[in-house]
N, C-alpha and C positions, 0 to 999 in steps of 0.2 A: 414322752414318757407315759407309760400306762401305770396300772396299779401294781402294788407289791404283792407277791414276788414276781419277777420276770417269768414268762412262760416258755415252754419248749418251742413253740412257734416263733417267738421273739428271738430266741437263741439261734434257731435255724436261719432266720432272716438275717441276723447279724453275721453269721458264718457263711452267708450266701449259699445255703443248701435249700434246694427246692422243697417246699412244704409237703409235696406228695411223696418225696423220697423218705421212706420210713425205715430204711436198712439200719441206721445207727441210732434210732430213737431211744432204745433202752440205755445205751452208753451216754448219749447226750442228756437224757433225763437224770441219770445218776450224777453226771458232772455238774449239772445245774442245781440239783438238790444239795449236793455237797457245797457248792459255791454259796448258795443262799444260806445254808446253815452256818458256814464259816463267817460270812459277813455279818449275820445277825449276832453271832457270838462275839466277834472282835469289835463290832460297832454297836454296842448295847446302848449307845446314847441317841438312838434314832427310834422313832415310833413306827414299828412294823405292823402292829395290830391296834387299830384305833379303838377297839373294844376293851383292850387291856387297861385297867385303871392305873397301873404302874407306869404306863407310857403316855398318859394324857398330856403332860407338859413337854414332851420331847418333840423335836422337829421331825417332819415326815421325810422319807427318803427323797433326795434330790435327783435330778436327771443324771448327773455324773455318778452318783451312788448306784443308781439302777444300771447304767451302762457299764460301770466298773464290775458289777456282779456278773453281767453277761460275758464280759471280756475275760474275767477270771475263769469262768466255766470253760470257755473256749481254749484258754491257755492250758488248763489242766488236761483237756483232751489232746492238745498238741504234745504235752509232756509225756503222755502215755505212750505215744509213738516214738519217744526218744528217751528211754530209761537211762541211757548212758550220757545224756546231755548233748547229743549231736543228732543232726538229721542229714540224710543224703540228699544232695541237690543235683543228682545226675552227673553230667559232664563237668559241672562247676565244682564238684568235690563235696565235702561235708561242711556243715556250719554248726556252731555251738548254739544251743538253746539255753538261755539263762534260766535260773530257777525262780527269778522274780522279774517283774516288769515295772519299771518306775512310773510309767503312765497309769497303770492300773492302781498301783499303790497311792498315787497322787489323787486319782478319782475317788478312791475309797477312804483316803486319809488313814492308811495303815502303814506299817513298817516305819521307815524314817520320816514319812510324811504325816504321821499321826500327831494329833494335838497333844501337847504336854498335859499330863493329869497330875493333880496334887491331891494327896490324901490317901 
């Protein structure tokens, strides 16, 4: 894991896209920025900015938190290509693309995998 937030190059590496291929950089950057923003909003119990005094006592993002953010950005890119919730698989027909991924939810501790909060 590297520093927060994940970078475009790290997203491209995770998606197995050659770093020299810049055709989709704008879209990927947008997906990554949205993913980072979403994760920072729903997981406000993590220290994203070590210079922010309100976050001093919070834990830093873990490796699974970081990877979950990258995978969420990649997933949102996949969903863009399947607005009706299906993708074409050529001769194999079509397949449904779920609106959520339990592995990503588990890595980020969101959705049904979120820790219970009191108060």
